[in-house]
C-alpha positions as a Python dict, from the first residue, in 0.01 Angstrom:
ca = {
    (1, 'M'): (0, 0, 0),
    (2, 'W'): (185, -75, -325),
    (3, 'N'): (529, -228, -297),
    (4, 'K'): (822, 15, -275),
    (5, 'V'): (1026, -135, -562),
    (6, 'R'): (1098, 143, -809),
    (7, 'E'): (964, 78, -1157),
    (8, 'R'): (1070, 250, -1477),
    (9, 'Y'): (945, 154, -1823),
    (10, 'Y'): (1126, 249, -2138),
    (11, 'I'): (896, 376, -2409),
    (12, 'A'): (975, 246, -2757),
    (13, 'Y'): (808, 349, -3087),
    (14, 'V'): (774, 64, -3344),
    (15, 'E'): (671, 106, -3704),
    (16, 'I'): (517, -224, -3799),
    (17, 'K'): (588, -192, -4169),
    (18, 'Q'): (961, -187, -4100),
    (19, 'P'): (1160, -504, -4022),
    (20, 'L'): (1099, -584, -3658),
    (21, 'E'): (1396, -568, -3426),
    (22, 'A'): (1431, -653, -3056),
    (23, 'V'): (1333, -383, -2818),
    (24, 'V'): (1599, -339, -2545),
    (25, 'A'): (1549, -121, -2243),
    (26, 'P'): (1847, 83, -2129),
    (27, 'D'): (2007, 2, -1795),
    (28, 'G'): (1795, 102, -1500),
    (29, 'Y'): (1458, 26, -1656),
    (30, 'T'): (1235, -258, -1528),
    (31, 'G'): (1012, -288, -1830),
    (32, 'V'): (923, -162, -2176),
    (33, 'A'): (618, 15, -2317),
    (34, 'V'): (564, 1, -2690),
    (35, 'V'): (368, 249, -2905),
    (36, 'L'): (276, 71, -3232),
    (37, 'R'): (239, 258, -3562),
    (38, 'F'): (125, 128, -3899),
    (39, 'L'): (237, 348, -4194),
    (40, 'G'): (294, 626, -3940),
    (41, 'R'): (-56, 598, -3790),
    (42, 'P'): (-86, 489, -3423),
    (43, 'V'): (-260, 152, -3383),
    (44, 'G'): (-169, 19, -3036),
    (45, 'F'): (15, 31, -2708),
    (46, 'F'): (120, -230, -2462),
    (47, 'M'): (351, -274, -2160),
    (48, 'Q'): (573, -564, -2058),
    (49, 'G'): (803, -615, -1766),
    (50, 'G'): (1163, -719, -1816),
    (51, 'A'): (1478, -592, -1986),
    (52, 'G'): (1339, -608, -2342),
    (53, 'I'): (1134, -798, -2605),
    (54, 'A'): (1294, -1026, -2869),
    (55, 'A'): (1190, -970, -3232),
    (56, 'D'): (981, -1290, -3248),
    (57, 'E'): (812, -1201, -2915),
    (58, 'L'): (743, -856, -3047),
    (59, 'A'): (570, -994, -3355),
    (60, 'T'): (342, -1208, -3130),
    (61, 'A'): (271, -909, -2906),
    (62, 'I'): (178, -693, -3200),
    (63, 'F'): (-67, -945, -3322),
    (64, 'R'): (-220, -979, -2980),
    (65, 'H'): (-242, -609, -2893),
    (66, 'A'): (-301, -451, -3233),
    (67, 'G'): (-394, -719, -3482),
    (68, 'K'): (-754, -611, -3514),
    (69, 'Q'): (-663, -249, -3543),
    (70, 'I'): (-403, -307, -3812),
    (71, 'L'): (-666, -481, -4021),
    (72, 'S'): (-909, -197, -3953),
    (73, 'E'): (-646, 55, -4068),
    (74, 'K'): (-585, -137, -4390),
    (75, 'V'): (-954, -121, -4470),
    (76, 'Y'): (-977, 242, -4361),
    (77, 'A'): (-675, 333, -4573),
    (78, 'D'): (-865, 213, -4883),
    (79, 'L'): (-1173, 408, -4782),
    (80, 'R'): (-986, 717, -4678),
    (81, 'G'): (-896, 798, -5039),
    (82, 'S'): (-1258, 894, -5101),
    (83, 'L'): (-1261, 1144, -4805),
    (84, 'D'): (-1232, 1512, -4898),
    (85, 'T'): (-1050, 1673, -4602),
    (86, 'S'): (-992, 2006, -4776),
    (87, 'P'): (-1313, 2188, -4661),
    (88, 'F'): (-1202, 2175, -4299),
    (89, 'P'): (-1377, 2439, -4090),
    (90, 'P'): (-1205, 2707, -3880),
    (91, 'L'): (-1059, 2564, -3558),
    (92, 'D'): (-963, 2712, -3225),
    (93, 'I'): (-737, 2514, -2989),
    (94, 'A'): (-775, 2619, -2626),
    (95, 'I'): (-523, 2537, -2356),
    (96, 'C'): (-650, 2621, -2008),
    (97, 'T'): (-369, 2650, -1770),
    (98, 'H'): (-278, 2752, -1414),
    (99, 'G'): (72, 2789, -1285),
    (100, 'R'): (250, 2543, -1509),
    (101, 'P'): (446, 2753, -1754),
    (102, 'D'): (711, 2482, -1833),
    (103, 'A'): (447, 2222, -1918),
    (104, 'L'): (255, 2479, -2120),
    (105, 'A'): (562, 2570, -2326),
    (106, 'R'): (623, 2204, -2402),
    (107, 'C'): (257, 2166, -2520),
    (108, 'L'): (294, 2475, -2742),
    (109, 'R'): (621, 2348, -2889),
    (110, 'S'): (444, 2029, -2988),
    (111, 'L'): (170, 2229, -3167),
    (112, 'D'): (436, 2441, -3337),
    (113, 'A'): (603, 2128, -3460),
    (114, 'I'): (302, 2033, -3663),
    (115, 'G'): (261, 2385, -3796),
    (116, 'L'): (1, 2525, -3558),
    (117, 'P'): (-133, 2786, -3534),
    (118, 'C'): (-180, 2852, -3915),
    (119, 'D'): (-444, 2998, -4146),
    (120, 'G'): (-784, 2898, -4016),
    (121, 'I'): (-652, 2754, -3692),
    (122, 'R'): (-588, 2968, -3377),
    (123, 'V'): (-429, 2863, -3049),
    (124, 'L'): (-568, 3026, -2736),
    (125, 'V'): (-407, 3006, -2393),
    (126, 'I'): (-653, 3076, -2109),
    (127, 'D'): (-451, 3166, -1800),
    (128, 'N'): (-686, 3084, -1514),
    (129, 'A'): (-654, 3310, -1204),
    (130, 'P'): (-281, 3353, -1243),
    (131, 'R'): (-69, 3422, -941),
    (132, 'D'): (220, 3573, -1135),
    (133, 'Q'): (341, 3656, -1485),
    (134, 'Q'): (527, 3333, -1557),
    (135, 'T'): (257, 3200, -1792),
    (136, 'A'): (230, 3526, -1974),
    (137, 'S'): (607, 3528, -2022),
    (138, 'A'): (608, 3168, -2153),
    (139, 'V'): (344, 3255, -2414),
    (140, 'K'): (548, 3551, -2534),
    (141, 'E'): (789, 3293, -2691),
    (142, 'F'): (512, 3194, -2928),
    (143, 'P'): (401, 3524, -3085),
    (144, 'R'): (118, 3367, -3293),
    (145, 'V'): (-60, 3234, -2981),
    (146, 'H'): (-338, 3441, -2827),
    (147, 'Y'): (-307, 3494, -2451),
    (148, 'L'): (-613, 3555, -2236),
    (149, 'V'): (-677, 3583, -1862),
    (150, 'E'): (-982, 3434, -1692),
    (151, 'P'): (-978, 3578, -1332),
    (152, 'K'): (-1246, 3347, -1186),
    (153, 'P'): (-1066, 3039, -1050),
    (154, 'G'): (-1193, 2711, -1192),
    (155, 'L'): (-1118, 2501, -1504),
    (156, 'D'): (-1472, 2531, -1641),
    (157, 'F'): (-1473, 2904, -1604),
    (158, 'A'): (-1161, 2898, -1825),
    (159, 'R'): (-1321, 2662, -2067),
    (160, 'N'): (-1631, 2877, -2092),
    (161, 'R'): (-1403, 3177, -2149),
    (162, 'A'): (-1256, 2987, -2438),
    (163, 'I'): (-1605, 2927, -2582),
    (164, 'S'): (-1684, 3301, -2566),
    (165, 'E'): (-1361, 3396, -2730),
    (166, 'A'): (-1356, 3129, -3003),
    (167, 'T'): (-1452, 3216, -3357),
    (168, 'G'): (-1409, 2876, -3524),
    (169, 'E'): (-1671, 2622, -3600),
    (170, 'L'): (-1465, 2365, -3403),
    (171, 'L'): (-1316, 2419, -3058),
    (172, 'A'): (-1051, 2187, -2921),
    (173, 'F'): (-938, 2161, -2558),
    (174, 'L'): (-593, 2028, -2470),
    (175, 'D'): (-448, 2004, -2118),
    (176, 'D'): (-131, 2203, -2066),
    (177, 'D'): (60, 1883, -1972),
    (178, 'V'): (9, 1700, -2297),
    (179, 'V'): (215, 1677, -2618),
    (180, 'V'): (25, 1632, -2941),
    (181, 'D'): (116, 1346, -3177),
    (182, 'P'): (228, 1446, -3530),
    (183, 'C'): (-97, 1278, -3661),
    (184, 'W'): (-331, 1483, -3438),
    (185, 'L'): (-447, 1743, -3685),
    (186, 'E'): (-463, 1490, -3973),
    (187, 'G'): (-678, 1261, -3751),
    (188, 'L'): (-916, 1549, -3673),
    (189, 'R'): (-944, 1641, -4041),
    (190, 'E'): (-1037, 1285, -4136),
    (191, 'A'): (-1269, 1240, -3848),
    (192, 'W'): (-1451, 1559, -3941),
    (193, 'A'): (-1471, 1469, -4310),
    (194, 'A'): (-1622, 1133, -4223),
    (195, 'N'): (-1857, 1266, -3953),
    (196, 'P'): (-1950, 1628, -4035),
    (197, 'D'): (-2257, 1595, -3811),
    (198, 'A'): (-2060, 1503, -3498),
    (199, 'G'): (-2083, 1720, -3189),
    (200, 'A'): (-1756, 1608, -3036),
    (201, 'F'): (-1432, 1411, -3110),
    (202, 'T'): (-1193, 1246, -2871),
    (203, 'G'): (-879, 1039, -2907),
    (204, 'P'): (-642, 811, -2711),
    (205, 'I'): (-407, 947, -2439),
    (206, 'L'): (-78, 772, -2390),
    (207, 'P'): (199, 828, -2130),
    (208, 'L'): (463, 1087, -2220),
    (209, 'E'): (695, 904, -1981),
    (210, 'L'): (698, 611, -1745),
    (211, 'E'): (987, 709, -1524),
    (212, 'T'): (839, 651, -1174),
    (213, 'T'): (642, 376, -1008),
    (214, 'S'): (340, 608, -986),
    (215, 'Q'): (333, 653, -1361),
    (216, 'V'): (372, 280, -1428),
    (217, 'V'): (100, 193, -1181),
    (218, 'F'): (-139, 444, -1333),
    (219, 'E'): (-93, 301, -1680),
    (220, 'R'): (-121, -49, -1550),
    (221, 'M'): (-460, 51, -1396),
    (222, 'G'): (-576, 168, -1743),
    (223, 'G'): (-455, 525, -1750),
    (224, 'F'): (-679, 775, -1932),
    (225, 'G'): (-791, 518, -2181),
    (226, 'K'): (-597, 409, -2484),
    (227, 'S'): (-839, 240, -2717),
    (228, 'F'): (-737, 266, -3080),
    (229, 'E'): (-1076, 153, -3207),
    (230, 'R'): (-1251, 407, -3436),
    (231, 'V'): (-1601, 446, -3286),
    (232, 'R'): (-1901, 668, -3366),
    (233, 'F'): (-2111, 694, -3052),
    (234, 'A'): (-2481, 768, -3107),
    (235, 'N'): (-2747, 838, -2848),
    (236, 'V'): (-2805, 466, -2794),
    (237, 'L'): (-2572, 168, -2749),
    (238, 'P'): (-2776, -153, -2751),
    (239, 'E'): (-2514, -362, -2573),
    (240, 'S'): (-2498, -119, -2271),
    (241, 'P'): (-2817, -90, -2056),
    (242, 'T'): (-2670, 213, -1873),
    (243, 'Y'): (-2540, 406, -2172),
    (244, 'P'): (-2433, 690, -2178),
    (245, 'V'): (-2398, 725, -1802),
    (246, 'G'): (-2045, 581, -1789),
    (247, 'A'): (-1920, 879, -1994),
    (248, 'G'): (-1554, 776, -1931),
    (249, 'V'): (-1585, 543, -2231),
    (250, 'F'): (-1591, 853, -2461),
    (251, 'G'): (-1250, 987, -2366),
    (252, 'A'): (-1100, 1244, -2123),
    (253, 'G'): (-1083, 1618, -2097),
    (254, 'A'): (-711, 1629, -2177),
    (255, 'N'): (-795, 1572, -2546),
    (256, 'M'): (-1133, 1670, -2675),
    (257, 'V'): (-1282, 1869, -2965),
    (258, 'F'): (-1631, 2007, -2998),
    (259, 'R'): (-1859, 2169, -3249),
    (260, 'R'): (-1885, 2522, -3098),
    (261, 'L'): (-2256, 2545, -3189),
    (262, 'A'): (-2323, 2236, -2973),
    (263, 'L'): (-2147, 2386, -2678),
    (264, 'D'): (-2341, 2710, -2715),
    (265, 'Q'): (-2673, 2525, -2731),
    (266, 'L'): (-2588, 2329, -2414),
    (267, 'G'): (-2486, 2638, -2221),
    (268, 'G'): (-2117, 2551, -2216),
    (269, 'F'): (-1941, 2365, -1933),
    (270, 'D'): (-2089, 2349, -1585),
    (271, 'D'): (-1890, 2595, -1371),
    (272, 'A'): (-1971, 2396, -1057),
    (273, 'L'): (-1757, 2101, -1181),
    (274, 'D'): (-1381, 2111, -1235),
    (275, 'T'): (-1353, 2394, -987),
    (276, 'G'): (-1008, 2296, -852),
    (277, 'A'): (-1004, 2202, -482),
    (278, 'P'): (-1228, 2074, -343),
    (279, 'L'): (-1399, 1944, -664),
    (280, 'P'): (-1134, 1916, -941),
    (281, 'G'): (-1317, 1692, -1180),
    (282, 'G'): (-1639, 1586, -1352),
    (283, 'G'): (-1669, 1858, -1616),
    (284, 'D'): (-1552, 1646, -1907),
    (285, 'L'): (-1779, 1360, -1812),
    (286, 'D'): (-2072, 1598, -1781),
    (287, 'I'): (-2021, 1758, -2119),
    (288, 'F'): (-1970, 1423, -2300),
    (289, 'Y'): (-2295, 1289, -2140),
    (290, 'R'): (-2492, 1601, -2238),
    (291, 'I'): (-2354, 1602, -2589),
    (292, 'V'): (-2475, 1247, -2654),
    (293, 'R'): (-2803, 1297, -2469),
    (294, 'A'): (-2869, 1598, -2690),
    (295, 'G'): (-2850, 1370, -2998),
    (296, 'Y'): (-2504, 1459, -3127),
    (297, 'P'): (-2273, 1183, -3244),
    (298, 'L'): (-1948, 1167, -3052),
    (299, 'V'): (-1654, 1021, -3250),
    (300, 'R'): (-1339, 858, -3102),
    (301, 'E'): (-1057, 884, -3358),
    (302, 'P'): (-729, 689, -3294),
    (303, 'K'): (-512, 937, -3479),
    (304, 'L'): (-628, 1218, -3250),
    (305, 'L'): (-359, 1114, -3013),
    (306, 'V'): (-177, 1296, -2730),
    (307, 'Y'): (86, 1204, -2474),
    (308, 'H'): (17, 1304, -2115),
    (309, 'Q'): (263, 1385, -1835),
    (310, 'H'): (130, 1156, -1558),
    (311, 'R'): (177, 1232, -1189),
    (312, 'R'): (527, 1127, -1076),
    (313, 'E'): (458, 1103, -705),
    (314, 'Y'): (257, 811, -565),
    (315, 'G'): (75, 1028, -312),
    (316, 'R'): (-40, 1268, -583),
    (317, 'L'): (-169, 967, -790),
    (318, 'R'): (-366, 846, -492),
    (319, 'H'): (-519, 1196, -459),
    (320, 'Q'): (-597, 1191, -829),
    (321, 'M'): (-797, 863, -783),
    (322, 'W'): (-985, 1024, -493),
    (323, 'T'): (-1074, 1328, -712),
    (324, 'W'): (-1185, 1087, -993),
    (325, 'G'): (-1436, 917, -763),
    (326, 'L'): (-1550, 1259, -635),
    (327, 'G'): (-1591, 1416, -972),
    (328, 'T'): (-1764, 1111, -1123),
    (329, 'M'): (-2028, 1102, -856),
    (330, 'A'): (-2072, 1480, -850),
    (331, 'Y'): (-2151, 1455, -1222),
    (332, 'I'): (-2378, 1159, -1155),
    (333, 'N'): (-2555, 1352, -880),
    (334, 'K'): (-2616, 1641, -1122),
    (335, 'S'): (-2739, 1409, -1398),
    (336, 'W'): (-2985, 1242, -1156),
    (337, 'R'): (-3123, 1583, -1078),
    (338, 'H'): (-3152, 1727, -1429),
    (339, 'D'): (-3227, 1410, -1634),
    (340, 'A'): (-3517, 1246, -1461),
    (341, 'A'): (-3607, 1034, -1770),
    (342, 'H'): (-3268, 857, -1740),
    (343, 'R'): (-3278, 787, -1365),
    (344, 'P'): (-3321, 408, -1399),
    (345, 'E'): (-3000, 388, -1609),
    (346, 'I'): (-2818, 614, -1367),
    (347, 'R'): (-2919, 398, -1070),
    (348, 'R'): (-2809, 78, -1239),
    (349, 'W'): (-2475, 236, -1336),
    (350, 'V'): (-2399, 347, -979),
    (351, 'W'): (-2456, -9, -856),
    (352, 'W'): (-2247, -147, -1138),
    (353, 'W'): (-1966, 105, -1058),
    (354, 'L'): (-1965, 4, -686),
    (355, 'C'): (-1947, -374, -781),
    (356, 'Y'): (-1671, -298, -1031),
    (357, 'Q'): (-1462, -132, -760),
    (358, 'L'): (-1501, -427, -530),
    (359, 'S'): (-1401, -664, -819),
    (360, 'K'): (-1064, -481, -838),
    (361, 'L'): (-984, -605, -495),
    (362, 'F'): (-1161, -938, -458),
    (363, 'A'): (-1262, -1083, -799),
    (364, 'P'): (-1034, -961, -1084),
    (365, 'F'): (-1141, -1256, -1299),
    (366, 'L'): (-1478, -1079, -1341),
    (367, 'R'): (-1310, -789, -1514),
    (368, 'R'): (-1196, -770, -1872),
    (369, 'N'): (-882, -588, -1756),
    (370, 'R'): (-740, -823, -1487),
    (371, 'A'): (-452, -603, -1391),
    (372, 'H'): (-383, -575, -1019),
    (373, 'W'): (-502, -257, -858),
    (374, 'P'): (-323, -135, -540),
    (375, 'W'): (-586, -149, -267),
    (376, 'D'): (-517, 205, -146),
    (377, 'M'): (-604, 341, -493),
    (378, 'V'): (-935, 167, -497),
    (379, 'V'): (-1014, 280, -142),
    (380, 'A'): (-923, 638, -242),
    (381, 'E'): (-1154, 632, -542),
    (382, 'V'): (-1444, 489, -354),
    (383, 'A'): (-1396, 731, -64),
    (384, 'G'): (-1404, 1020, -315),
    (385, 'A'): (-1715, 874, -473),
    (386, 'I'): (-1897, 861, -133),
    (387, 'V'): (-1819, 1229, -78),
    (388, 'G'): (-1937, 1304, -428),
    (389, 'L'): (-2270, 1130, -369),
    (390, 'C'): (-2323, 1303, -39),
    (391, 'G'): (-2385, 1654, -159),
    (392, 'E'): (-2053, 1780, -302),
    (393, 'Y'): (-2221, 1912, -615),
    (394, 'D'): (-2465, 2126, -406),
    (395, 'R'): (-2171, 2255, -201),
    (396, 'S'): (-1983, 2334, -510),
    (397, 'I'): (-2276, 2535, -658),
    (398, 'A'): (-2274, 2747, -349),
    (399, 'R'): (-1898, 2803, -370),
    (400, 'V'): (-1921, 2897, -739),
    (401, 'E'): (-2199, 3150, -666),
    (402, 'R'): (-1967, 3321, -416),
    (403, 'V'): (-1690, 3332, -678),
    (404, 'R'): (-1923, 3500, -927),
    (405, 'R'): (-2039, 3756, -672),
    (406, 'E'): (-1681, 3843, -580),
    (407, 'A'): (-1587, 3867, -949),
    (408, 'A'): (-1883, 4101, -1008),
}
């Protein structure tokens, strides 16, 4: 079990082009986390224990954590002038929610702060199997937002309802517990202008707060992924013999955008994944994998940034790691069944994944990220994976069929 010392990290936002000053954490904080921006554009993130960071230490840390990305942004800034972002297609932004009206309202306020919705851009709230009217009441505070109810319980039922209701060429999905960065829409416009053939876009997900040990531990373990490297993923990646099986490299479902035609061609999301208990995961990995296997480029854009409200309680974080293992292997099980041509890569990836989990406990020097993982988090993720490999996808298919029959 992780130690019981309470950890809180103060999140500071540093503009690199301004004179650097020391970052000092207020009383009661055990460390600092720094979001780095270059000319307003996000370029990096790092965490450091202690009461603060002196100005000279900050300069060294910026070079270490974001030096490559700053250089990349300088080059990209010169090239960006030739991008024409004006012919941006119609966009729908879908927020699928269930019983979290306060988090939803915060997400909608962040969209409102950047002028959304507006001409050509709609915001859809899909209330999934609501127990009461609290979500409907929260949405009434945002009269330009469209409110819809999807009675069948399950995140991917809600996502597929969004697909059927969307009218735009692009369809974005945001979790209800995220806040969008001011650069989010600008990043999507630029990514689309540079990659008009892409089937999907993702971006980094940073912590909204680091006020509890659970939140600090989760970010220390890697969080949802916070790479600020601009990448265009094709259907092959020569340096990865198992690509694209490890679909977590692409991003996460809290922050993803798709060409709606691509979703239609693939039949939408798999309703048997992301069903809530007992299989609350795997749907985003599955759709990323299928997008790339279908031949669509998938683009990761650093300006397409959101901030996520991580779980505050340690027990809930441990359960999340269990569901991650479960959802990952349920998606793997499905891919093995439906993508026979890729079975050698899937088999190699499963063995790699199991070895990687063991390395978290016994051989951290074998990993690029050598952060210490609490043993109970690793055990939880592996235990979930075992359940996922042992028929959970089949059981979920049967449960989803019952849901459909009851709805009919």
